C-alpha positions as CSV (number, residue, x, y, z in Angstrom):
1,X,195.5,-67.0,53.7
2,X,196.4,-70.6,52.9
3,X,193.7,-73.0,51.6
4,X,193.7,-76.8,51.3
5,X,191.3,-79.5,50.2
6,X,189.8,-81.7,52.9
7,X,189.2,-85.4,52.7
8,X,185.6,-85.0,51.3
9,X,186.8,-82.6,48.6
10,X,189.5,-85.0,47.5
11,X,187.0,-87.9,47.4
12,X,184.5,-85.9,45.4
13,X,187.1,-84.7,42.9
14,X,188.1,-88.3,42.3
15,X,184.4,-89.0,41.4
16,X,184.3,-86.2,38.8
17,X,183.5,-87.4,35.4
18,X,183.2,-86.0,31.8
19,X,180.3,-88.3,31.0
20,X,177.5,-85.8,32.0
21,X,179.6,-83.0,30.4
22,X,179.7,-84.9,27.1
23,X,175.9,-85.6,27.3
24,X,175.3,-81.8,27.6
25,X,177.6,-81.0,24.7
26,X,175.7,-83.5,22.5
27,X,172.9,-80.9,22.3
28,X,175.0,-78.9,19.9
29,X,174.4,-81.5,17.2
30,X,171.0,-79.8,16.9
31,X,171.4,-77.3,14.0
32,X,168.8,-75.1,15.8
33,X,171.0,-74.8,19.0
34,X,173.6,-72.2,18.6
35,X,176.6,-72.1,20.9
36,X,177.0,-71.5,23.7
37,X,174.2,-70.8,26.1
38,X,170.8,-69.8,24.7
39,X,169.3,-66.5,25.7
40,X,166.4,-68.3,27.4
41,X,168.8,-70.1,29.7
42,X,168.5,-69.0,33.4
43,X,172.2,-67.9,33.4
44,X,172.8,-66.9,29.8
45,X,176.2,-65.3,30.5
46,X,177.3,-68.4,32.5
47,X,177.6,-66.5,35.8
48,X,176.0,-68.5,38.6
49,X,174.7,-67.0,41.8
50,X,177.4,-66.0,44.2
51,X,175.5,-66.6,47.4
52,X,176.1,-70.0,49.0
53,X,172.4,-71.0,49.2
54,X,171.5,-69.8,45.7
55,X,174.5,-71.5,44.2
56,X,173.5,-74.8,45.9
57,X,170.0,-74.4,44.5
58,X,171.2,-74.3,40.9
59,X,169.7,-77.4,39.3
60,X,172.1,-80.3,38.3
61,X,171.0,-79.9,34.7
62,X,171.8,-76.1,34.6
63,X,175.1,-76.7,36.5
64,X,176.2,-79.4,34.0
65,X,175.3,-77.1,31.1
66,X,177.4,-74.2,32.4
67,X,180.4,-76.4,33.3
68,X,180.2,-78.1,29.9
69,X,180.6,-74.9,27.9
70,X,183.3,-73.6,30.2
71,X,185.7,-76.2,29.0
72,X,186.1,-74.9,25.4
73,X,185.4,-71.3,26.3
74,X,188.0,-71.0,29.1
75,X,190.5,-72.5,26.6
76,X,189.6,-70.0,23.9
77,X,189.9,-67.1,26.3
78,X,193.2,-68.5,27.6
79,X,194.7,-68.3,24.0
80,X,193.6,-64.7,23.8
81,X,195.5,-63.8,27.0
82,X,198.5,-65.6,25.7
83,X,198.5,-63.6,22.5
84,X,198.5,-60.4,24.5
85,X,201.4,-61.8,26.6
86,X,203.4,-62.3,23.3
87,X,202.5,-58.7,22.3
88,X,203.8,-57.4,25.6
89,X,207.0,-59.4,25.3
90,X,207.6,-58.0,21.8
91,X,206.9,-54.5,23.1
92,X,209.6,-54.8,25.8
93,X,207.3,-55.3,28.7
94,X,208.2,-58.7,30.2
95,X,206.4,-58.0,33.5
96,X,203.1,-57.5,31.7
97,X,203.9,-60.6,29.7
98,X,204.2,-62.6,32.9
99,X,201.0,-61.1,34.3
100,X,199.0,-62.1,31.2
101,X,200.7,-65.5,30.9
102,X,199.6,-66.4,34.3
103,X,196.0,-65.7,33.4
104,X,196.3,-67.8,30.3
105,X,197.7,-70.6,32.5
106,X,194.7,-70.1,34.9
107,X,192.2,-70.3,32.1
108,X,193.8,-73.5,30.9
109,X,193.5,-75.0,34.3
110,X,189.9,-74.0,34.6
111,X,189.2,-75.5,31.2
112,X,190.8,-78.8,32.0
113,X,188.8,-79.0,35.2
114,X,185.5,-78.1,33.5
115,X,186.1,-80.7,30.8
116,X,186.6,-83.2,33.6
117,X,183.4,-82.3,35.4
118,X,184.8,-79.9,37.9
119,X,183.3,-76.4,38.0
120,X,185.4,-73.7,39.7
121,X,183.5,-70.4,40.1
122,X,183.8,-67.3,42.2
123,X,184.5,-69.0,45.6
124,X,181.8,-71.6,44.8
125,X,182.9,-75.0,43.5
126,X,181.0,-78.0,42.2
127,X,181.7,-81.6,41.1
128,X,179.6,-83.5,38.5
129,X,179.8,-87.3,38.7
130,X,179.2,-89.9,36.0
131,X,175.4,-89.9,36.5
132,X,175.1,-86.1,36.4
133,X,174.7,-85.7,40.2
134,X,176.3,-82.5,41.5
135,X,178.2,-82.1,44.8
136,X,179.1,-78.7,46.2
137,X,182.6,-78.7,47.8
138,X,184.4,-76.1,49.9
139,X,184.2,-72.4,49.3
140,X,187.7,-71.6,48.1
141,X,188.7,-68.7,45.9
142,X,189.2,-69.4,42.2
143,X,193.0,-68.9,42.1
144,X,193.5,-71.3,45.0
145,X,190.9,-73.9,44.0
146,X,192.1,-74.1,40.4
147,X,195.5,-75.3,41.3
148,X,194.4,-77.4,44.3
149,X,191.8,-79.2,42.3
150,X,194.0,-79.7,39.2
151,X,196.8,-81.1,41.4
152,X,194.3,-83.5,43.0
153,X,192.7,-84.5,39.7
154,X,196.1,-85.2,38.1
155,X,196.6,-88.1,40.6
156,X,193.5,-89.9,39.3
157,X,194.0,-93.1,37.3
158,X,192.5,-91.8,34.0
159,X,194.1,-88.4,34.1
160,X,197.1,-89.3,31.9
161,X,194.9,-90.7,29.2
162,X,192.6,-87.7,29.3
163,X,195.5,-85.3,28.9
164,X,197.3,-86.9,26.1
165,X,194.4,-88.6,24.2
166,X,193.9,-85.6,21.9
167,X,197.5,-85.4,21.0
168,X,198.4,-87.1,17.7
169,X,201.6,-88.1,15.9
170,X,201.2,-88.7,12.2
171,X,197.5,-89.0,12.8
172,X,197.9,-91.6,15.5
173,X,196.7,-90.7,19.0
174,X,199.6,-90.8,21.5
175,X,197.5,-93.1,23.7
176,X,197.8,-95.8,21.0
177,X,201.5,-95.5,21.1
178,X,201.4,-95.8,24.9
179,X,199.1,-98.9,24.5
180,X,201.6,-100.6,22.2
181,X,204.4,-100.2,24.8
182,X,202.3,-100.8,27.9
183,X,199.2,-102.9,27.2
184,X,197.0,-103.7,30.2
185,X,199.4,-102.2,32.7
186,X,198.7,-99.6,35.4
187,X,199.2,-96.2,33.9
188,X,201.3,-93.4,35.3
189,X,199.0,-90.5,36.2
190,X,199.2,-87.0,34.9
191,X,201.0,-85.6,37.9
192,X,203.9,-88.1,37.2
193,X,204.2,-86.8,33.7
194,X,204.1,-83.1,34.7
195,X,206.8,-83.7,37.3
196,X,208.9,-85.5,34.7
197,X,208.5,-82.4,32.5
198,X,209.7,-80.2,35.4
199,X,206.2,-78.7,35.7
200,X,204.6,-79.8,38.9
201,X,201.0,-78.6,38.6
202,X,201.5,-76.8,41.9
203,X,203.8,-74.6,39.9
204,X,200.7,-72.7,38.8
205,X,200.4,-71.4,42.3
206,X,204.0,-70.3,42.2
207,X,203.4,-68.6,38.9
208,X,200.6,-66.8,40.6
209,X,203.0,-65.3,43.1
210,X,205.2,-64.2,40.2
211,X,202.2,-62.7,38.6
212,X,201.4,-60.9,41.8
213,X,204.9,-59.3,41.8
214,X,204.5,-58.1,38.2
215,X,201.0,-56.9,38.8
216,X,201.3,-55.0,42.1
217,X,205.0,-54.0,42.6
218,X,207.0,-51.2,41.0
219,X,208.5,-53.2,38.2
220,X,211.5,-50.8,37.7
221,X,212.8,-52.1,41.1
222,X,213.1,-55.6,39.6
223,X,213.9,-55.1,36.0
224,X,213.4,-57.9,33.5
225,X,214.6,-57.5,29.9
226,X,214.8,-59.6,26.7
227,X,216.5,-58.8,23.5
228,X,214.7,-58.6,20.1
229,X,216.9,-61.3,18.6
230,X,216.0,-63.6,21.6
231,X,212.3,-62.8,21.2
232,X,212.5,-63.6,17.5
233,X,214.0,-67.0,18.2
234,X,211.6,-67.7,21.0
235,X,208.6,-66.9,18.8
236,X,209.7,-69.6,16.3
237,X,210.1,-72.1,19.2
238,X,206.7,-71.2,20.5
239,X,204.8,-71.4,17.3
240,X,206.5,-74.6,16.1
241,X,205.3,-76.2,19.3
242,X,201.7,-75.0,18.6
243,X,201.5,-75.6,14.8
244,X,198.6,-77.7,13.5
245,X,199.4,-81.3,12.6
246,X,202.9,-80.8,14.0
247,X,205.3,-83.5,15.0
248,X,208.2,-81.6,16.6
249,X,206.7,-81.1,20.1
250,X,204.6,-84.3,19.9
251,X,207.4,-86.7,19.4
252,X,209.3,-85.2,22.4
253,X,206.1,-85.4,24.5
254,X,205.5,-89.0,23.7
255,X,209.1,-89.8,24.6
256,X,208.6,-88.2,28.0
257,X,205.3,-90.0,28.4
258,X,206.9,-93.4,27.6
259,X,209.9,-92.7,29.9
260,X,207.5,-91.7,32.7
261,X,205.5,-94.9,32.3
262,X,208.6,-97.1,32.2
263,X,209.9,-95.6,35.4
264,X,206.7,-96.4,37.2
265,X,207.7,-100.0,36.6
266,X,211.3,-99.4,37.7
267,X,212.5,-99.8,34.1
268,X,214.1,-97.7,31.4
269,X,212.8,-97.2,27.9
270,X,215.7,-99.0,26.2
271,X,214.3,-102.3,27.7
272,X,211.2,-102.0,25.5
273,X,212.6,-102.5,22.1
274,X,210.2,-105.5,21.6
275,X,207.3,-103.1,22.2
276,X,208.7,-100.7,19.7
277,X,208.5,-103.5,17.1
278,X,204.7,-103.5,17.4
279,X,204.3,-99.9,16.1
280,X,203.3,-99.4,12.5
281,X,205.9,-98.2,10.0
282,X,204.7,-94.6,9.8
283,X,205.0,-94.2,13.5
284,X,208.4,-95.9,13.6
285,X,209.6,-93.3,11.1
286,X,208.3,-90.4,13.2
287,X,209.6,-92.0,16.4
288,X,212.8,-93.9,15.7
289,X,213.9,-96.1,18.6
290,X,217.3,-94.4,18.8
291,X,215.4,-91.2,19.3
292,X,213.2,-92.7,22.0
293,X,216.3,-93.9,24.0
294,X,218.1,-90.6,23.4
295,X,220.9,-91.8,21.2
296,X,219.7,-89.3,18.6
297,X,218.5,-85.8,19.5
298,X,218.9,-86.5,23.2
299,X,217.8,-83.0,24.5
300,X,214.2,-82.1,25.0
301,X,212.4,-79.8,22.7
302,X,213.4,-76.2,23.5
303,X,209.7,-75.4,24.3
304,X,209.8,-78.1,27.0
305,X,213.1,-76.8,28.3
306,X,211.4,-73.4,28.9
307,X,208.5,-75.2,30.6
308,X,210.9,-76.8,33.0
309,X,212.7,-73.5,33.9
310,X,211.8,-72.8,37.5
311,X,214.4,-70.1,38.1
312,X,213.3,-67.0,39.9
313,X,212.1,-64.4,39.0
314,X,210.2,-66.6,36.6
315,X,211.4,-65.7,33.0
316,X,208.5,-64.6,30.7
317,X,209.5,-67.3,28.2
318,X,209.0,-70.0,30.8
319,X,205.6,-68.7,31.9
320,X,204.4,-68.3,28.3
321,X,205.5,-71.9,27.5
322,X,203.8,-73.3,30.6
323,X,200.6,-71.5,29.6
324,X,201.0,-72.7,26.0
325,X,201.5,-76.4,27.1
326,X,198.4,-76.3,29.4
327,X,196.3,-74.6,26.7
328,X,197.3,-77.2,24.1
329,X,196.2,-79.9,26.5
330,X,193.1,-78.1,27.6
331,X,191.9,-77.3,24.1
332,X,192.5,-80.9,23.1
333,X,190.4,-82.2,26.0
334,X,187.6,-79.8,25.0
335,X,187.8,-81.0,21.4
336,X,187.8,-84.6,22.5
337,X,184.6,-84.0,24.6
338,X,182.9,-82.4,21.6
339,X,184.0,-85.3,19.4
340,X,182.7,-87.8,21.9
341,X,179.4,-85.9,21.9
342,X,179.1,-86.4,18.2
343,X,179.6,-82.6,17.6
344,X,181.6,-81.4,14.6
345,X,182.7,-77.9,15.6
346,X,183.7,-77.0,12.1
347,X,180.2,-77.6,10.9
348,X,178.0,-77.2,14.0
349,X,179.7,-74.0,15.2
350,X,180.2,-72.6,11.8
351,X,178.4,-69.2,12.3
352,X,180.2,-68.8,15.6
353,X,183.8,-69.4,14.5
354,X,183.3,-67.5,11.3
355,X,182.3,-64.4,13.3
356,X,185.0,-65.1,15.9
357,X,187.7,-65.0,13.4
358,X,186.5,-61.9,11.6
359,X,186.1,-60.1,15.0
360,X,189.7,-61.0,15.9
361,X,191.1,-59.8,12.6
362,X,192.1,-63.3,11.4
363,X,190.3,-62.8,8.1
364,X,187.9,-60.4,6.4
365,X,184.2,-60.9,7.1
366,X,182.8,-63.5,4.9
367,X,186.2,-64.9,4.0
368,X,186.9,-67.7,6.5
369,X,189.5,-70.3,5.6
370,X,188.5,-73.6,4.0
371,X,190.4,-75.4,6.8
372,X,191.4,-73.9,10.1
373,X,194.9,-75.4,9.7
374,X,195.4,-73.0,6.8
375,X,195.7,-70.3,9.4
376,X,199.3,-71.5,10.0
377,X,200.5,-70.3,6.6
378,X,200.4,-66.6,7.6
379,X,202.2,-67.4,10.8
380,X,204.9,-69.3,9.0
381,X,205.6,-66.4,6.6
382,X,205.5,-63.8,9.4
383,X,208.0,-65.8,11.4
384,X,210.4,-65.8,8.5
385,X,210.1,-62.0,8.3
386,X,210.5,-61.7,12.0
387,X,213.8,-63.7,12.0
388,X,215.1,-61.6,9.1
389,X,214.2,-58.2,10.4
390,X,217.0,-56.1,11.9
391,X,217.0,-56.6,15.6
392,X,219.8,-54.3,16.7
393,X,217.3,-52.3,18.8
394,X,213.6,-52.8,19.6
395,X,212.0,-49.9,17.9
396,X,213.7,-50.6,14.7
397,X,212.8,-54.3,14.9
398,X,209.1,-53.5,15.5
399,X,209.1,-50.9,12.7
400,X,210.6,-53.5,10.3
401,X,208.0,-56.1,11.3
402,X,205.0,-53.8,10.6
403,X,201.8,-55.8,10.5
404,X,203.7,-59.0,11.2
405,X,204.3,-57.8,14.8
406,X,200.5,-58.2,15.4
407,X,200.1,-61.3,13.3
408,X,202.6,-63.4,15.3
409,X,200.6,-62.6,18.4
410,X,197.3,-63.9,17.0
411,X,197.2,-67.0,19.2
412,X,193.4,-67.2,18.6
413,X,194.6,-69.0,15.5
414,X,195.9,-71.9,17.6
415,X,192.6,-71.9,19.5
416,X,190.7,-72.5,16.2
417,X,193.0,-75.1,14.6
418,X,193.0,-77.1,17.9
419,X,189.3,-76.8,18.6
420,X,187.6,-76.3,15.2
421,X,189.2,-79.0,13.1
């Protein structure tokens, strides 16, 4: 069955706002309020009534509270799915990797929507506006509504800034670079950027179809295979794109953002050298003008090349990268909402993330890192061993990797260094 948004749905989505969401998150500044929903809350597990009337009767305050925590929590869960996709890939099971990558992608979409004031539940869907008022929209199943709503939201005027605001290059938010090039001009919207990247947000629905094939068909009838040496190279590409305080992916993303914005004015980026001159020297070193106009390093980052790969059947590398990109954006938006609420997750969520990391095998109980960015060091060393391990055949490769095979799949590390900074 095919679903679509009606005019009222689209109008309500355009009224969605993170303001009430941020207000709800501000409660976590209270040291006596532990994340995420208190046991005394009417819906402590976050599951709202499935009946239409009962769902409509959920109070605006309770609805806002549930949607608010779904932003960071969907992102965290999405990273977990993506790690299991990597593990499946390394185990020679690309169809299972595709299945899990799609669910990581879906969780990222749900997180972005929740951080923006849009709650997608089990066939029930709600919009929160800037004053905290709640509007119930059409009953559309989760998998359909997620991509319909995200595609619509991505056409709103503030969507671009919301997506890229959390991304930083040499400590400078990418939005500030954009402001230097295009002050007081109409912004391209997120859908423009995603199309420029070769990733129309409706692609999520297409990836769902690919997931369906991997989930429900006899996969031996449509074999997919990767080689260990290809997987080892891909793991380095993936993790370099996700590393904390990185610049490799970020500089390529800002180039694409600037190109997208220039084209909305029927211009090309080489015509903005005067704007480049306004950047500070540190940013100029990270983003040389000859890089921006593609005289140097003209190709996109390999991660983004995978993102843009729309060949069918969808390669597992492409689906993993699409999920990874959306999760980076989703986690950043969640962290930005917490920051706007005056919440310091490293401090205010200390007991939660200490337990989370220990439960997921990231460190021994009672031995959390001093800084979540330190979690990168183990990944970096493991990637070196992964590249050096004999990859003539898969069983030998995995045997040579030993514990590193599990370590390079611990994408929960990325969830923490992106959210708990």
